[in-house]
KEGUVEX-397953 format. One line per field, with one value per residue: residue number from 0; residue in one letter; x, y, z of N, C-alpha, C in turn. Coordinates in steps of 0.1 Angstrom, whole numbers, plus 5000, padded with zeros to 4 digits. Example, Ala and Ser with C-alpha at 12.3 -4.5 7.8 and 13.67 -1.06 7.14 Angstrom:
2
seq <- 0, 1
type <- A, S
n_u <- 5132, 5128
n_v <- 4943, 4978
n_w <- 5078, 5071
ca_u <- 5123, 5137
ca_v <- 4955, 4989
ca_w <- 5078, 5071
c_u <- 5132, 5129
c_v <- 4967, 5000
c_w <- 5078, 5079
This chain:
259
seq <- 0, 1, 2, 3, 4, 5, 6, 7, 8, 9, 10, 11, 12, 13, 14, 15, 16, 17, 18, 19, 20, 21, 22, 23, 24, 25, 26, 27, 28, 29, 30, 31, 32, 33, 34, 35, 36, 37, 38, 39, 40, 41, 42, 43, 44, 45, 46, 47, 48, 49, 50, 51, 52, 53, 54, 55, 56, 57, 58, 59, 60, 61, 62, 63, 64, 65, 66, 67, 68, 69, 70, 71, 72, 73, 74, 75, 76, 77, 78, 79, 80, 81, 82, 83, 84, 85, 86, 87, 88, 89, 90, 91, 92, 93, 94, 95, 96, 97, 98, 99, 100, 101, 102, 103, 104, 105, 106, 107, 108, 109, 110, 111, 112, 113, 114, 115, 116, 117, 118, 119, 120, 121, 122, 123, 124, 125, 126, 127, 128, 129, 130, 131, 132, 133, 134, 135, 136, 137, 138, 139, 140, 141, 142, 143, 144, 145, 146, 147, 148, 149, 150, 151, 152, 153, 154, 155, 156, 157, 158, 159, 160, 161, 162, 163, 164, 165, 166, 167, 168, 169, 170, 171, 172, 173, 174, 175, 176, 177, 178, 179, 180, 181, 182, 183, 184, 185, 186, 187, 188, 189, 190, 191, 192, 193, 194, 195, 196, 197, 198, 199, 200, 201, 202, 203, 204, 205, 206, 207, 208, 209, 210, 211, 212, 213, 214, 215, 216, 217, 218, 219, 220, 221, 222, 223, 224, 225, 226, 227, 228, 229, 230, 231, 232, 233, 234, 235, 236, 237, 238, 239, 240, 241, 242, 243, 244, 245, 246, 247, 248, 249, 250, 251, 252, 253, 254, 255, 256, 257, 258
type <- M, N, S, T, T, I, I, T, D, T, H, T, H, L, Y, S, E, E, F, D, Q, D, R, D, E, M, I, Q, R, A, I, N, A, G, V, T, R, F, F, I, P, A, I, D, A, A, A, T, Q, S, M, Y, D, L, E, Q, N, Y, P, D, H, V, F, L, M, M, G, L, H, P, T, Y, V, K, D, N, Y, E, E, E, L, Q, H, V, K, T, E, L, A, R, R, K, F, Y, A, V, G, E, I, G, I, D, L, Y, W, D, K, T, H, L, K, E, Q, Q, I, A, F, R, T, Q, I, Q, L, A, K, K, Y, K, L, P, I, V, I, H, C, R, E, A, F, D, E, I, F, E, I, L, E, E, E, K, S, E, E, L, F, G, I, F, H, C, F, S, G, T, F, E, Q, A, L, Q, A, L, S, Y, N, M, K, L, G, I, G, G, V, V, T, F, K, N, G, K, I, D, Q, F, L, N, Q, I, D, L, K, H, I, V, L, E, T, D, S, P, Y, L, A, P, I, P, Y, R, G, K, R, N, E, S, S, Y, L, V, N, V, I, T, K, L, A, Q, I, Y, E, V, T, E, D, E, I, A, A, I, T, T, Q, N, S, K, D, I, F, G, I
n_u <- 5010, 5003, 5021, 5008, 4979, 4950, 4940, 4912, 4903, 4876, 4868, 4883, 4893, 4914, 4918, 4919, 4929, 4949, 4968, 4983, 5008, 5025, 5011, 5015, 5035, 5026, 5000, 5016, 5026, 5005, 4998, 5024, 5018, 5000, 4975, 4955, 4932, 4911, 4883, 4867, 4849, 4824, 4824, 4812, 4807, 4831, 4850, 4852, 4869, 4896, 4890, 4886, 4912, 4929, 4919, 4927, 4959, 4957, 4948, 4945, 4936, 4920, 4890, 4858, 4830, 4802, 4781, 4765, 4779, 4764, 4770, 4778, 4754, 4737, 4723, 4724, 4720, 4701, 4713, 4738, 4729, 4720, 4745, 4754, 4736, 4740, 4767, 4764, 4750, 4765, 4790, 4808, 4804, 4811, 4794, 4767, 4779, 4795, 4764, 4738, 4728, 4739, 4738, 4754, 4769, 4754, 4722, 4709, 4700, 4683, 4659, 4666, 4685, 4675, 4658, 4680, 4693, 4671, 4669, 4693, 4696, 4672, 4682, 4705, 4690, 4680, 4704, 4713, 4731, 4753, 4749, 4764, 4765, 4767, 4763, 4758, 4750, 4726, 4708, 4680, 4667, 4679, 4671, 4646, 4640, 4651, 4639, 4611, 4622, 4633, 4640, 4644, 4664, 4680, 4710, 4742, 4768, 4770, 4788, 4819, 4806, 4790, 4771, 4753, 4747, 4719, 4714, 4734, 4721, 4698, 4708, 4720, 4696, 4684, 4699, 4724, 4761, 4786, 4807, 4840, 4866, 4891, 4880, 4873, 4895, 4897, 4896, 4873, 4854, 4836, 4823, 4836, 4828, 4806, 4810, 4819, 4797, 4786, 4786, 4814, 4806, 4795, 4807, 4832, 4862, 4876, 4892, 4888, 4904, 4917, 4908, 4901, 4919, 4936, 4944, 4980, 4980, 4961, 4945, 4962, 4974, 4952, 4959, 4959, 4974, 4972, 4951, 4962, 4966, 4938, 4927, 4946, 4935, 4909, 4913, 4917, 4899, 4876, 4889, 4905, 4926, 4948, 4951, 4927, 4906, 4911, 4908, 4881, 4871, 4878, 4862, 4835, 4835, 4837, 4813, 4795, 4806, 4810, 4831
n_v <- 4991, 5023, 5048, 5071, 5060, 5059, 5039, 5027, 5014, 5003, 4991, 4988, 4976, 4993, 5000, 4978, 4952, 4937, 4951, 4962, 4961, 4970, 4990, 5017, 5010, 4993, 5008, 5025, 5009, 5003, 5028, 5033, 5011, 5025, 5026, 5048, 5058, 5050, 5036, 5035, 5010, 5012, 4995, 4990, 5008, 5010, 5012, 5037, 5059, 5049, 5048, 5079, 5082, 5074, 5090, 5112, 5107, 5103, 5124, 5129, 5106, 5085, 5080, 5079, 5057, 5055, 5032, 5002, 4972, 4940, 4917, 4928, 4931, 4934, 4926, 4950, 4965, 4989, 5011, 5013, 5020, 5042, 5057, 5055, 5071, 5097, 5103, 5107, 5128, 5145, 5150, 5148, 5121, 5093, 5070, 5050, 5025, 4992, 4978, 4952, 4920, 4892, 4859, 4834, 4833, 4835, 4831, 4839, 4866, 4875, 4891, 4915, 4920, 4928, 4951, 4971, 4968, 4982, 5006, 5018, 5021, 5041, 5061, 5064, 5077, 5098, 5115, 5116, 5096, 5072, 5034, 5006, 4970, 4945, 4911, 4877, 4847, 4856, 4864, 4864, 4877, 4902, 4910, 4915, 4935, 4954, 4957, 4966, 4990, 5004, 5032, 5062, 5076, 5055, 5038, 5026, 5002, 4968, 4951, 4931, 4910, 4877, 4862, 4847, 4850, 4859, 4871, 4891, 4904, 4915, 4928, 4950, 4962, 4974, 4997, 4992, 4993, 4963, 4953, 4941, 4919, 4898, 4876, 4871, 4858, 4833, 4800, 4783, 4804, 4811, 4835, 4846, 4834, 4845, 4872, 4888, 4892, 4914, 4949, 4965, 4992, 4988, 4980, 4979, 4980, 4965, 4952, 4944, 4941, 4934, 4907, 4880, 4876, 4880, 4856, 4854, 4851, 4839, 4828, 4841, 4872, 4900, 4933, 4965, 4970, 4947, 4947, 4952, 4924, 4916, 4935, 4927, 4901, 4910, 4923, 4902, 4889, 4908, 4913, 4936, 4966, 4968, 4994, 5003, 4989, 4998, 5027, 5030, 5014, 5031, 5060, 5048, 5046, 5071, 5082, 5068, 5076, 5104, 5117
n_w <- 5000, 4994, 5009, 5017, 5024, 5042, 5069, 5086, 5119, 5127, 5150, 5181, 5213, 5226, 5255, 5267, 5290, 5281, 5265, 5283, 5290, 5266, 5252, 5239, 5224, 5207, 5197, 5180, 5162, 5146, 5138, 5120, 5103, 5088, 5100, 5113, 5123, 5150, 5166, 5194, 5209, 5240, 5271, 5296, 5329, 5340, 5321, 5314, 5320, 5315, 5287, 5281, 5291, 5272, 5250, 5252, 5253, 5224, 5207, 5181, 5171, 5183, 5187, 5204, 5215, 5233, 5253, 5267, 5268, 5254, 5270, 5297, 5307, 5338, 5366, 5376, 5355, 5352, 5365, 5350, 5323, 5329, 5334, 5307, 5295, 5312, 5303, 5275, 5272, 5281, 5269, 5238, 5215, 5191, 5182, 5196, 5213, 5223, 5213, 5219, 5219, 5231, 5234, 5235, 5259, 5284, 5288, 5307, 5313, 5293, 5287, 5301, 5286, 5260, 5267, 5274, 5249, 5232, 5244, 5243, 5214, 5211, 5224, 5206, 5182, 5193, 5197, 5172, 5165, 5151, 5160, 5171, 5164, 5188, 5181, 5190, 5187, 5182, 5160, 5152, 5175, 5175, 5151, 5154, 5170, 5155, 5135, 5147, 5153, 5129, 5113, 5091, 5108, 5121, 5119, 5110, 5124, 5120, 5139, 5135, 5116, 5111, 5099, 5077, 5039, 5035, 5058, 5060, 5039, 5052, 5072, 5062, 5050, 5072, 5074, 5082, 5079, 5075, 5095, 5093, 5101, 5113, 5109, 5082, 5072, 5079, 5077, 5083, 5085, 5065, 5057, 5036, 5015, 5001, 5004, 4980, 4968, 4979, 4979, 4981, 4993, 5012, 5034, 5063, 5081, 5108, 5137, 5164, 5182, 5214, 5204, 5180, 5163, 5130, 5103, 5097, 5126, 5139, 5172, 5188, 5207, 5193, 5172, 5163, 5140, 5126, 5110, 5081, 5071, 5072, 5048, 5031, 5022, 5016, 4995, 4977, 4976, 4966, 4940, 4938, 4943, 4973, 4982, 4970, 4987, 5013, 5010, 5002, 5020, 5044, 5036, 5039, 5067, 5076, 5066, 5083, 5108, 5106, 5106
ca_u <- 5000, 5012, 5026, 4995, 4966, 4947, 4931, 4904, 4899, 4858, 4865, 4894, 4896, 4926, 4920, 4921, 4945, 4960, 4978, 4990, 5027, 5031, 5003, 5018, 5041, 5011, 4993, 5025, 5032, 4994, 5001, 5032, 5015, 4987, 4961, 4956, 4920, 4907, 4872, 4869, 4837, 4825, 4818, 4805, 4811, 4841, 4858, 4850, 4881, 4905, 4888, 4894, 4928, 4933, 4916, 4936, 4970, 4960, 4934, 4944, 4939, 4914, 4873, 4851, 4818, 4793, 4772, 4763, 4778, 4755, 4774, 4778, 4740, 4737, 4713, 4728, 4719, 4696, 4726, 4747, 4722, 4720, 4757, 4755, 4725, 4748, 4780, 4761, 4743, 4777, 4800, 4804, 4807, 4807, 4785, 4765, 4783, 4790, 4754, 4732, 4721, 4747, 4733, 4765, 4779, 4746, 4708, 4696, 4697, 4678, 4649, 4672, 4697, 4664, 4656, 4690, 4695, 4662, 4669, 4703, 4688, 4665, 4693, 4714, 4684, 4678, 4716, 4715, 4740, 4753, 4748, 4773, 4757, 4773, 4755, 4764, 4739, 4714, 4705, 4668, 4664, 4684, 4667, 4633, 4643, 4656, 4627, 4605, 4630, 4638, 4637, 4657, 4674, 4684, 4719, 4751, 4775, 4771, 4803, 4823, 4797, 4797, 4764, 4748, 4745, 4708, 4714, 4740, 4710, 4691, 4712, 4717, 4681, 4684, 4710, 4738, 4772, 4789, 4822, 4847, 4879, 4900, 4871, 4872, 4907, 4897, 4893, 4858, 4849, 4825, 4818, 4846, 4823, 4798, 4811, 4820, 4781, 4780, 4792, 4821, 4804, 4785, 4818, 4839, 4871, 4877, 4899, 4882, 4916, 4927, 4904, 4895, 4933, 4933, 4957, 4987, 4980, 4948, 4948, 4975, 4966, 4952, 4962, 4952, 4981, 4970, 4941, 4965, 4961, 4923, 4926, 4949, 4922, 4896, 4916, 4918, 4881, 4872, 4897, 4908, 4940, 4949, 4947, 4913, 4901, 4915, 4903, 4867, 4864, 4879, 4854, 4823, 4838, 4836, 4800, 4791, 4811, 4812, 4846
ca_v <- 5001, 5036, 5053, 5081, 5054, 5061, 5029, 5026, 5004, 5008, 4987, 4984, 4976, 4998, 5000, 4963, 4951, 4929, 4959, 4972, 4960, 4978, 5000, 5031, 5005, 4987, 5020, 5032, 4999, 5006, 5042, 5030, 5003, 5032, 5024, 5059, 5060, 5042, 5038, 5028, 5010, 5009, 4980, 4994, 5022, 5008, 5010, 5048, 5063, 5046, 5056, 5092, 5087, 5071, 5100, 5123, 5107, 5102, 5134, 5131, 5093, 5077, 5084, 5072, 5055, 5054, 5023, 4991, 4959, 4928, 4904, 4933, 4937, 4922, 4929, 4966, 4972, 5005, 5018, 5011, 5027, 5058, 5062, 5057, 5084, 5111, 5106, 5109, 5139, 5154, 5154, 5142, 5106, 5093, 5063, 5043, 5012, 4984, 4975, 4945, 4907, 4879, 4844, 4826, 4830, 4837, 4834, 4843, 4882, 4882, 4902, 4926, 4925, 4937, 4965, 4977, 4974, 4992, 5019, 5025, 5027, 5052, 5073, 5069, 5083, 5111, 5121, 5113, 5088, 5055, 5023, 4996, 4962, 4933, 4901, 4866, 4837, 4862, 4873, 4865, 4886, 4915, 4918, 4917, 4947, 4965, 4959, 4974, 5005, 5010, 5045, 5070, 5077, 5044, 5035, 5018, 4990, 4954, 4947, 4916, 4901, 4864, 4858, 4842, 4859, 4863, 4876, 4904, 4914, 4918, 4938, 4962, 4966, 4984, 5009, 4991, 4987, 4950, 4955, 4930, 4915, 4884, 4862, 4868, 4851, 4821, 4790, 4780, 4815, 4815, 4849, 4852, 4829, 4851, 4889, 4896, 4898, 4924, 4959, 4973, 5006, 4985, 4974, 4988, 4973, 4964, 4940, 4939, 4937, 4921, 4895, 4874, 4879, 4875, 4844, 4839, 4852, 4833, 4825, 4850, 4884, 4908, 4943, 4968, 4967, 4936, 4951, 4951, 4913, 4919, 4942, 4916, 4891, 4918, 4926, 4890, 4885, 4918, 4912, 4951, 4967, 4969, 5006, 5006, 4986, 5009, 5039, 5027, 5014, 5045, 5068, 5046, 5050, 5085, 5084, 5064, 5084, 5120, 5124
ca_w <- 5001, 4993, 5023, 5021, 5024, 5057, 5072, 5096, 5127, 5134, 5165, 5187, 5227, 5227, 5265, 5272, 5300, 5274, 5261, 5297, 5288, 5254, 5247, 5232, 5209, 5197, 5188, 5173, 5151, 5139, 5129, 5109, 5093, 5078, 5106, 5120, 5127, 5162, 5172, 5207, 5218, 5252, 5274, 5308, 5335, 5346, 5310, 5308, 5321, 5309, 5271, 5278, 5288, 5254, 5239, 5258, 5248, 5212, 5202, 5168, 5161, 5189, 5189, 5213, 5217, 5245, 5253, 5275, 5261, 5263, 5282, 5309, 5312, 5348, 5377, 5377, 5344, 5351, 5370, 5338, 5313, 5335, 5331, 5294, 5293, 5317, 5291, 5261, 5277, 5288, 5261, 5221, 5211, 5174, 5183, 5205, 5212, 5214, 5222, 5212, 5224, 5234, 5240, 5236, 5270, 5292, 5283, 5318, 5312, 5278, 5287, 5302, 5273, 5252, 5271, 5272, 5236, 5225, 5251, 5234, 5200, 5211, 5227, 5194, 5176, 5200, 5196, 5160, 5162, 5146, 5165, 5164, 5173, 5190, 5180, 5191, 5187, 5185, 5149, 5155, 5186, 5171, 5139, 5158, 5176, 5145, 5127, 5153, 5160, 5120, 5106, 5084, 5118, 5126, 5110, 5119, 5118, 5124, 5144, 5136, 5110, 5109, 5099, 5064, 5031, 5036, 5074, 5057, 5033, 5063, 5084, 5053, 5050, 5084, 5073, 5087, 5073, 5077, 5102, 5085, 5106, 5114, 5107, 5070, 5069, 5089, 5067, 5086, 5086, 5056, 5050, 5023, 5002, 4995, 5006, 4971, 4962, 4989, 4974, 4989, 5000, 5025, 5043, 5070, 5088, 5123, 5142, 5175, 5193, 5211, 5200, 5166, 5152, 5116, 5096, 5104, 5139, 5147, 5185, 5196, 5208, 5182, 5175, 5151, 5129, 5120, 5099, 5070, 5066, 5064, 5034, 5018, 5023, 5010, 4981, 4967, 4974, 4956, 4930, 4935, 4950, 4988, 4983, 4971, 5001, 5021, 5006, 5002, 5037, 5052, 5033, 5045, 5079, 5076, 5062, 5095, 5119, 5105, 5110
c_u <- 5010, 5009, 5012, 4980, 4964, 4937, 4924, 4900, 4886, 4860, 4876, 4892, 4910, 4931, 4921, 4932, 4954, 4971, 4986, 5005, 5031, 5020, 5006, 5026, 5033, 5005, 5004, 5029, 5019, 4996, 5010, 5025, 5000, 4975, 4962, 4944, 4915, 4894, 4868, 4854, 4837, 4820, 4808, 4812, 4823, 4852, 4863, 4863, 4891, 4906, 4892, 4906, 4937, 4930, 4926, 4951, 4968, 4945, 4935, 4938, 4925, 4899, 4865, 4837, 4814, 4783, 4776, 4768, 4769, 4759, 4779, 4766, 4739, 4725, 4713, 4725, 4712, 4709, 4736, 4739, 4723, 4732, 4758, 4748, 4736, 4761, 4776, 4756, 4755, 4787, 4798, 4810, 4802, 4799, 4780, 4769, 4793, 4777, 4747, 4728, 4734, 4742, 4739, 4769, 4766, 4732, 4699, 4691, 4690, 4669, 4655, 4682, 4685, 4661, 4668, 4694, 4684, 4663, 4683, 4701, 4683, 4675, 4700, 4704, 4683, 4693, 4722, 4729, 4741, 4750, 4760, 4769, 4766, 4765, 4762, 4752, 4726, 4707, 4688, 4661, 4666, 4675, 4653, 4634, 4642, 4644, 4614, 4610, 4635, 4634, 4647, 4668, 4684, 4699, 4732, 4763, 4773, 4782, 4805, 4811, 4800, 4783, 4761, 4746, 4731, 4708, 4722, 4730, 4703, 4694, 4712, 4706, 4679, 4694, 4723, 4749, 4778, 4804, 4828, 4860, 4885, 4891, 4871, 4887, 4906, 4889, 4876, 4850, 4836, 4820, 4827, 4838, 4813, 4799, 4816, 4807, 4774, 4789, 4800, 4818, 4795, 4795, 4823, 4851, 4873, 4885, 4892, 4891, 4912, 4922, 4905, 4911, 4931, 4946, 4966, 4989, 4970, 4953, 4955, 4965, 4964, 4956, 4959, 4961, 4979, 4958, 4946, 4963, 4945, 4920, 4934, 4938, 4911, 4899, 4916, 4902, 4873, 4875, 4900, 4921, 4937, 4943, 4932, 4904, 4903, 4908, 4885, 4862, 4863, 4868, 4842, 4826, 4833, 4819, 4793, 4793, 4809, 4822, 4856
c_v <- 5012, 5042, 5068, 5074, 5056, 5049, 5033, 5018, 5008, 5003, 4981, 4985, 4984, 4998, 4988, 4962, 4943, 4937, 4966, 4975, 4971, 4985, 5009, 5022, 5000, 4997, 5027, 5024, 4999, 5016, 5039, 5022, 5011, 5032, 5036, 5065, 5048, 5045, 5029, 5026, 5007, 4998, 4980, 5005, 5020, 5012, 5026, 5059, 5063, 5047, 5068, 5093, 5084, 5083, 5113, 5123, 5107, 5112, 5134, 5114, 5083, 5088, 5074, 5069, 5053, 5041, 5012, 4980, 4948, 4922, 4912, 4938, 4925, 4927, 4946, 4971, 4988, 5015, 5022, 5020, 5041, 5064, 5066, 5072, 5098, 5113, 5110, 5124, 5152, 5159, 5145, 5128, 5103, 5081, 5057, 5030, 5005, 4979, 4962, 4933, 4898, 4867, 4833, 4823, 4829, 4840, 4843, 4861, 4884, 4892, 4916, 4931, 4934, 4949, 4975, 4982, 4983, 5002, 5028, 5029, 5038, 5062, 5074, 5080, 5098, 5120, 5121, 5106, 5072, 5045, 5010, 4984, 4951, 4922, 4889, 4856, 4841, 4869, 4875, 4874, 4901, 4920, 4922, 4929, 4959, 4967, 4969, 4990, 5010, 5022, 5053, 5074, 5068, 5040, 5028, 5009, 4976, 4949, 4932, 4904, 4889, 4856, 4851, 4853, 4864, 4874, 4891, 4912, 4920, 4930, 4951, 4967, 4975, 4995, 5005, 4986, 4973, 4953, 4940, 4929, 4903, 4873, 4858, 4859, 4837, 4808, 4784, 4792, 4820, 4826, 4855, 4845, 4837, 4868, 4894, 4898, 4908, 4937, 4964, 4986, 5003, 4978, 4983, 4977, 4974, 4953, 4937, 4934, 4939, 4907, 4891, 4878, 4874, 4861, 4854, 4844, 4847, 4826, 4832, 4864, 4893, 4923, 4949, 4968, 4956, 4936, 4950, 4936, 4909, 4925, 4933, 4907, 4897, 4918, 4916, 4887, 4896, 4919, 4929, 4952, 4971, 4985, 5012, 5000, 4994, 5025, 5039, 5027, 5026, 5056, 5064, 5046, 5065, 5089, 5081, 5074, 5099, 5124, 5114
c_w <- 5000, 5005, 5026, 5026, 5044, 5057, 5086, 5104, 5133, 5148, 5169, 5203, 5231, 5246, 5274, 5282, 5293, 5266, 5272, 5298, 5281, 5247, 5238, 5221, 5200, 5189, 5177, 5162, 5140, 5128, 5115, 5098, 5082, 5090, 5116, 5124, 5138, 5165, 5184, 5213, 5230, 5257, 5287, 5312, 5337, 5333, 5309, 5311, 5317, 5290, 5274, 5280, 5279, 5247, 5244, 5252, 5232, 5204, 5190, 5161, 5170, 5192, 5196, 5211, 5231, 5247, 5263, 5266, 5264, 5272, 5296, 5316, 5325, 5356, 5376, 5364, 5340, 5352, 5356, 5326, 5318, 5333, 5317, 5292, 5297, 5307, 5283, 5261, 5279, 5276, 5246, 5222, 5196, 5173, 5197, 5205, 5221, 5221, 5215, 5224, 5221, 5241, 5238, 5251, 5282, 5287, 5294, 5319, 5298, 5276, 5290, 5292, 5264, 5252, 5270, 5256, 5229, 5234, 5244, 5220, 5199, 5214, 5214, 5183, 5180, 5197, 5181, 5156, 5155, 5157, 5162, 5177, 5173, 5190, 5179, 5195, 5188, 5173, 5149, 5160, 5182, 5160, 5144, 5164, 5166, 5135, 5131, 5154, 5142, 5117, 5098, 5097, 5125, 5117, 5118, 5115, 5129, 5123, 5140, 5129, 5107, 5105, 5081, 5053, 5034, 5048, 5068, 5049, 5041, 5070, 5077, 5048, 5063, 5084, 5078, 5077, 5080, 5082, 5101, 5093, 5101, 5107, 5095, 5064, 5072, 5076, 5068, 5088, 5077, 5048, 5038, 5010, 4997, 4998, 4993, 4963, 4969, 4986, 4986, 4997, 5012, 5037, 5052, 5077, 5102, 5126, 5156, 5185, 5208, 5208, 5184, 5157, 5142, 5115, 5096, 5119, 5148, 5163, 5196, 5197, 5196, 5185, 5162, 5138, 5119, 5108, 5086, 5063, 5061, 5052, 5027, 5013, 5013, 4998, 4972, 4966, 4963, 4945, 4928, 4944, 4963, 4989, 4983, 4980, 5011, 5022, 5008, 5019, 5046, 5053, 5040, 5060, 5082, 5074, 5076, 5107, 5116, 5108, 5101
């Protein structure tokens, strides 16, 4: 890729404790690789201060979201949602996320997850912000709420999209772009088999680091610089240059986040 290419990681947990030993070096590696825009999803109130610290240290590179992650929806979810409301009213964010439903780890709080998802979608509409959806073994439950909440004001990203072609089309019908990361490089990831039927204008790049590292790093800690491996794979799938993948997906991220 040429040296002026701007690559955008639309989903990275840079505040994760897995980066505590080498966070600045890891971020610098990404910037050196052309990954210069990092969008940071929230998980719960405990992560907020470390997100603000990142923003202060990298004001030209780090852009924050606010939200309650579905696997952090517990008995105190109302208190956590109040934190989200307070922060959204207090300062600027670029998205409400990551929000959604996760039935992989725990199904006991499904009702609370549904309430939290719906509440946060309505907050995103109020503040005219995109949503960033976390979906794990919950496509039907998520589509049910999106169907009820769909409107011109509802838009965003289906983070770490790992569904079928039909589910991809359904996600697009709700004004969502598909967040594509390391899974597209996996032999059993399956999305590589139909992705070229989806126009590149609907795709954004993400790592979800420290999770879901692409081949050849699968099973190791992921980091934002590895986005170049995802770009290489997408260039093969779409039969275009890596620079084109980077340029189109960064433009798509600008369309979503407004920056």
